[in-house]
C-alpha positions in Angstrom: -11.2 -23.1 -68.4 -8.0 -23.0 -70.3 -5.4 -25.8 -70.1 -2.9 -23.4 -68.5 -5.4 -22.5 -65.7 -6.1 -26.2 -65.1 -2.4 -26.8 -64.9 -2.1 -24.0 -62.3 -4.9 -25.5 -60.2 -3.0 -28.8 -60.3 0.1 -27.1 -59.1 -1.7 -25.8 -56.1 -3.3 -29.2 -55.4 0.2 -30.8 -55.4 1.6 -28.1 -53.1 -1.3 -28.5 -50.7 -1.2 -32.3 -50.7 2.2 -32.4 -48.9 2.0 -33.6 -45.3 4.2 -30.7 -44.3 3.6 -27.6 -46.4 6.6 -25.8 -48.0 5.7 -22.2 -47.0 8.2 -20.5 -49.4 7.0 -22.6 -52.3 3.4 -21.8 -51.5 4.1 -18.1 -51.2 5.8 -18.1 -54.6 2.8 -19.9 -56.1 0.2 -17.6 -54.5 2.0 -14.4 -55.4 0.6 -14.5 -59.0 -3.0 -15.2 -57.8 -4.8 -18.1 -56.2 -7.6 -20.1 -57.8 -11.0 -20.1 -56.1 -11.9 -23.6 -57.3 -12.0 -26.3 -54.7 -11.6 -23.8 -51.9 -7.9 -23.4 -52.7 -7.9 -19.6 -52.1 -9.6 -19.9 -48.7 -7.2 -22.7 -47.6 -4.1 -20.8 -48.8 -5.1 -17.6 -47.0 -5.4 -19.6 -43.7 -1.9 -20.8 -44.2 -0.5 -17.5 -45.3 -2.1 -15.7 -42.4 -0.4 -18.1 -40.0 -3.6 -19.6 -38.8 -3.2 -23.2 -40.0 0.1 -24.9 -39.0 2.3 -26.1 -41.8 2.0 -29.7 -40.5 -1.3 -31.0 -41.9 -1.4 -33.9 -39.4 -2.1 -31.2 -36.7 -5.0 -29.6 -38.5 -7.9 -31.6 -37.0 -6.9 -31.2 -33.4 -5.8 -27.5 -33.9 -9.1 -26.5 -35.6 -11.1 -28.3 -33.0 -9.3 -26.4 -30.2 -9.6 -23.0 -32.0 -13.3 -23.4 -32.8 -14.2 -24.6 -29.3 -12.3 -21.5 -28.0 -14.3 -19.2 -30.2 -17.5 -20.8 -28.9 -16.3 -20.1 -25.4 -15.8 -16.4 -26.4 -19.4 -16.3 -27.5 -20.6 -17.7 -24.2 -18.5 -15.3 -22.2 -19.0 -12.1 -24.1 -22.4 -12.0 -25.8 -24.5 -12.1 -22.8 -26.4 -9.6 -20.6 -24.9 -8.8 -17.2 -26.9 -10.4 -14.5 -28.0 -13.4 -16.6 -26.4 -16.8 -16.6 -27.2 -20.1 -18.3 -29.6 -22.1 -16.2 -28.3 -25.5 -17.1 -24.9 -24.6 -15.8 -26.3 -24.3 -12.3 -26.0 -20.5 -12.1 -28.7 -18.4 -10.8 -30.0 -14.9 -11.8 -28.0 -12.1 -10.3 -30.5 -9.3 -9.5 -29.7 -5.7 -9.2 -28.0 -5.1 -5.9 -26.8 -2.1 -3.8 -23.2 -3.0 -4.9 -23.9 -3.3 -8.6 -26.8 -1.6 -10.5 -27.3 0.1 -13.8 -26.2 3.5 -12.5 -23.0 2.2 -10.9 -20.0 4.1 -12.4 -17.4 1.7 -11.1 -15.1 0.3 -13.8 -15.7 -3.1 -12.1 -19.4 -2.9 -12.6 -20.9 -5.4 -15.0 -23.6 -2.9 -15.8 -21.1 -0.2 -16.6 -19.2 -2.5 -18.8 -22.3 -3.6 -20.5 -23.3 0.0 -21.4 -19.7 0.8 -22.6 -19.9 -2.3 -24.8 -23.1 -1.1 -26.3 -21.5 2.1 -27.4 -18.9 0.0 -29.4 -21.6 -2.3 -30.6 -23.7 0.5 -32.0 -20.8 1.8 -34.1 -20.0 -1.7 -35.3 -23.6 -2.2 -36.2 -23.8 1.0 -38.1 -20.7 0.1 -40.1 -21.4 -3.5 -41.0 -24.9 -2.7 -42.2 -23.2 -0.6 -44.9 -20.6 -3.3 -45.8 -20.4 -3.6 -49.6 -23.8 -2.1 -50.3 -23.6 -2.9 -54.0 -23.4 -6.6 -53.2 -26.4 -8.7 -52.1 -24.2 -11.3 -50.4 -24.0 -9.7 -47.0 -27.8 -9.3 -46.9 -28.3 -13.0 -47.6 -28.9 -15.5 -44.7 -26.0 -17.7 -43.9 -26.5 -21.4 -44.2 -24.8 -21.9 -40.8 -26.4 -19.5 -38.3 -24.8 -19.6 -34.8 -27.0 -22.1 -33.0 -25.4 -21.2 -29.6 -26.8 -17.7 -29.9 -30.1 -18.5 -31.7 -31.1 -21.6 -29.6 -34.3 -20.6 -27.8 -33.4 -23.0 -24.9 -30.5 -20.9 -23.8 -30.3 -17.5 -22.1 -28.0 -15.8 -24.5 -29.2 -12.8 -26.5 -28.2 -11.9 -30.0 -26.4 -8.7 -30.8 -29.4 -7.8 -32.9 -31.5 -7.7 -29.7 -29.0 -5.6 -27.9 -28.9 -3.0 -30.7 -32.7 -2.9 -30.9 -33.1 -2.5 -27.1 -30.5 0.2 -26.9 -31.8 2.2 -29.8 -35.4 2.0 -28.6 -34.5 2.7 -25.0 -35.1 6.4 -25.1 -36.6 9.1 -27.3 -35.1 12.4 -28.4 -37.2 15.5 -27.6 -36.6 18.6 -29.7 -38.4 21.9 -29.3 -38.2 24.4 -32.2 -38.3 28.2 -32.0 -42.1 28.1 -32.4 -42.5 26.0 -29.3 -43.5 22.8 -31.3 -42.1 19.7 -29.6 -40.9 16.8 -31.8 -40.2 13.3 -30.4 -38.1 10.9 -32.3 -36.2 7.7 -31.6 -32.4 7.8 -31.3 -32.0 5.4 -34.2 -33.8 7.8 -36.5 -32.2 10.9 -35.0 -28.7 9.5 -35.5 -29.6 8.1 -38.9 -28.5 4.6 -37.7 -30.7 2.8 -40.2 -31.1 4.7 -43.5 -33.6 3.2 -45.9 -30.8 1.7 -48.1 -29.3 -0.4 -45.4 -30.0 -4.1 -44.8 -33.3 -5.3 -43.4 -33.1 -7.6 -40.5 -34.1 -11.2 -41.2 -36.7 -13.1 -39.2 -35.8 -14.8 -35.9 -33.9 -18.0 -36.4 -32.0 -16.6 -39.4 -28.8 -14.6 -39.6 -27.5 -12.5 -42.4 -23.9 -12.6 -43.2 -23.4 -9.0 -42.0 -24.6 -10.1 -38.5 -21.9 -12.7 -38.5 -19.3 -10.0 -39.3 -20.8 -7.9 -36.6 -20.3 -10.6 -34.0 -16.7 -11.2 -35.1 -15.9 -7.5 -34.7 -17.6 -7.3 -31.3 -15.7 -10.3 -30.0 -12.4 -8.8 -31.3 -13.2 -5.5 -29.6 -13.9 -7.2 -26.3 -10.7 -9.2 -26.4 -8.6 -6.2 -27.4 -9.7 -3.3 -25.2 -6.6 -1.4 -26.0 -7.8 -0.9 -29.6 -11.4 -2.1 -29.4 -13.1 -1.2 -32.6 -12.0 1.5 -35.0 -14.1 2.5 -38.0 -12.8 0.7 -41.1 -12.1 -2.7 -39.5 -15.3 -3.8 -41.0 -13.8 -3.2 -44.5 -10.8 -5.4 -43.5 -12.8 -8.3 -42.1 -15.3 -8.2 -45.0 -13.2 -9.8 -47.8 -11.8 -12.4 -45.3 -15.3 -13.5 -44.3 -16.6 -13.4 -47.9 -13.7 -15.7 -49.0 -14.3 -18.2 -46.2 -18.1 -18.1 -46.3 -18.1 -18.8 -50.1 -15.7 -21.8 -49.8 -17.2 -24.6 -52.0 -16.1 -27.1 -49.3 -19.0 -27.4 -46.8 -16.7 -28.7 -44.1 -14.7 -25.4 -44.1 -17.6 -23.1 -44.9 -19.5 -24.3 -41.8 -16.8 -22.7 -39.6 -16.3 -19.5 -41.6 -17.1 -17.4 -38.6 -14.5 -18.8 -36.2 -11.8 -19.1 -38.9 -12.4 -15.5 -40.1 -12.1 -14.3 -36.5 -8.7 -15.9 -36.0 -7.3 -14.9 -39.4 -8.5 -11.3 -38.8 -6.9 -11.3 -35.4 -3.6 -12.5 -36.9 -3.8 -9.9 -39.7 -4.6 -7.2 -37.1 -1.6 -8.2 -35.0 0.6 -7.1 -37.8 -1.5 -4.1 -38.8 -3.1 -2.9 -35.5 -0.6 -0.1 -34.8 -2.0 1.8 -37.7 -5.3 1.9 -35.9 -4.0 3.2 -32.6 -4.0 7.0 -32.5 -1.4 7.3 -29.8 1.1 5.5 -32.1 0.4 7.7 -35.1 3.8 9.4 -35.1 5.9 6.4 -34.1 7.8 4.4 -36.6 5.1 1.7 -36.5 2.3 4.2 -36.8 0.2 5.3 -39.7 2.0 8.7 -40.2 5.3 6.9 -40.8 3.6 4.5 -43.3 1.9 7.3 -45.2 5.2 9.2 -45.5 6.9 6.0 -46.7 4.6 6.1 -49.7 6.0 9.5 -50.6 9.5 8.5 -49.8 9.2 5.6 -52.2 7.6 7.8 -54.8 10.5 10.3 -54.5 13.0 7.4 -55.1 11.1 6.0 -58.1 9.6 9.1 -59.8 11.0 12.5 -58.7 8.9 14.5 -61.2 5.6 13.2 -59.9 6.8 13.5 -56.3 7.6 17.2 -56.7 4.2 17.8 -58.3 2.2 16.0 -55.5 4.3 17.3 -52.6 3.5 20.9 -53.5 -0.1 20.8 -52.2 -1.3 17.2 -51.6 -0.3 15.7 -48.3 0.0 11.9 -48.2 -2.6 11.6 -45.5 -5.2 13.0 -47.9 -5.5 9.7 -49.7 -2.9 7.1 -48.4 -4.6 6.9 -45.0 -7.5 5.0 -46.5 -5.3 3.1 -48.9 -3.1 1.7 -46.2 -5.4 1.2 -43.2 -8.1 -0.6 -45.3 -5.6 -2.5 -47.4 -7.0 -0.9 -50.6 -10.4 -2.5 -49.9 -12.3 0.7 -50.8 -10.4 1.5 -54.0 -11.4 -1.5 -56.0 -14.3 -4.0 -56.5 -14.3 -6.9 -54.1 -13.0 -9.5 -56.7 -10.1 -7.2 -57.4 -9.4 -6.6 -53.7 -9.3 -10.3 -53.2 -6.8 -10.7 -56.1 -4.6 -7.9 -54.5 -4.8 -9.7 -51.2 -3.6 -12.9 -52.8 -0.3 -11.2 -53.5 -0.1 -9.1 -50.3 -0.7 -12.2 -48.1 1.9 -14.2 -50.0 4.7 -11.6 -49.5 6.8 -12.2 -46.5 6.8 -8.4 -45.8 3.2 -7.8 -46.8 2.8 -4.3 -45.5 6.0 -3.1 -47.1 4.7 -4.6 -50.4 1.4 -2.7 -49.8 3.5 0.6 -49.9 5.0 -0.6 -53.2 1.4 -1.2 -54.5 0.4 2.3 -53.5 3.4 3.7 -55.2 2.7 1.7 -58.3 -0.9 3.1 -58.4 0.6 6.6 -58.7 3.3 6.0 -61.3 1.3 4.0 -63.8 2.2 5.6 -67.1 0.5 4.4 -70.3 -1.4 1.1 -70.8 -2.5 0.0 -74.3 -2.3 3.5 -75.6 -4.5 5.0 -72.9 -3.2 7.9 -70.7 -3.2 6.7 -67.2 -3.0 8.3 -63.8 0.6 9.6 -63.8 0.2 11.9 -66.7 -3.2 13.1 -65.4 -1.7 13.9 -62.0 1.2 15.8 -63.6 -1.3 17.9 -65.6 -4.0 18.3 -63.0 -4.6 20.9 -60.4 -5.4 20.3 -56.7 -9.1 19.6 -57.3 -8.6 17.2 -60.2 -5.8 15.3 -58.5 -7.7 14.9 -55.3 -10.6 13.5 -57.2 -8.3 11.1 -59.0 -6.7 9.9 -55.8 -9.9 9.6 -53.8 -11.8 7.8 -56.6 -9.0 5.8 -58.2 -9.8 5.4 -61.9 -7.8 2.3 -62.8 -9.3 -1.2 -62.4 -6.5 -3.3 -64.0 -5.1 -4.7 -60.7 -2.9 -7.2 -62.5 -0.9 -4.4 -64.2 -0.7 -2.5 -60.9 0.7 -5.6 -59.1 3.2 -6.2 -61.9 4.4 -2.6 -61.6 4.7 -3.1 -57.8 6.8 -6.2 -58.4 9.0 -4.2 -60.8 9.5 -1.5 -58.1 10.3 -4.2 -55.6 12.9 -5.7 -57.9 14.4 -2.3 -58.5 13.5 -2.1 -62.2 
């Protein structure tokens, strides 16, 4: 560790030791990257995402209240209809004429349960594929949710719900020769390809199962948006950062803290996931067109070239909605997010980063993406934009800052 890096860590420690944090000073410090050591990054993200209050004297009571609230969400939302916890004095509600599994009423607990299962199956399919090149999400967490796993209570895990739903029926196909094939829905829908995560034994939880629970609770609490494919890619880096915090006191509550930070982030970003808002000023179409508007202002030659046959939605949809989490390796995504989270207008800065990714000229004598895009045809350019070739995120962020400053 260099002396300059040690000095930088000390700057963060001093800034975070203040009883009342100076948010502007912390943002300025975080903009150039946040150290991992000592859990500094995880702590700064919680402040930058408006989760932790600036007054540190409030942290203990605030965190206690938030984490208790999350536990209550688990109690209320991860439970079979018709089952209640015995030690609360509630009795089993059997199937009745008023409410039964075939009841189509929106007020039916059974109907809600089956609708929730549809959302859960999509979440389950996505989180099992979260960062497949990393072993982390397959590993068991050191802090499995005891409320869910405790054999003394009546709550079922989401794992059981998925297993019961996918094994509930079989698909029958008859080919032209009259041969009948019977297969399970899981296999028919390719829900569990051989390269996806294996489920751990009872009593253990993999990190991807924790992410699944966070997304399911979010979907239940936000029925207007529920779950949209890609949210798993946004919550993944947040959870990874909090679940690898070297401070045990914080790491133990990574699930609840991730949930609230993800909720805060989505409160700023959720309009991009709502289809009915696509063409509004807060929707994804406007944001995608903003990338080209910025490009037109900063690099007219490249704008004219791309505008001929490559629509911004061909590549910027993924860049913007997933906060670039699919364009770079996870450590680089986390570094980009250090800067995004520290900018007061983070989603406008994201547009600047996207623009910087396009206009990068030459680095250390190597021909970078701008020249390749100007020389390439539609096929070559689409390949470049959908499989971004540059991994030097520090240079990209420096270019985005230049664009922001009007250089």
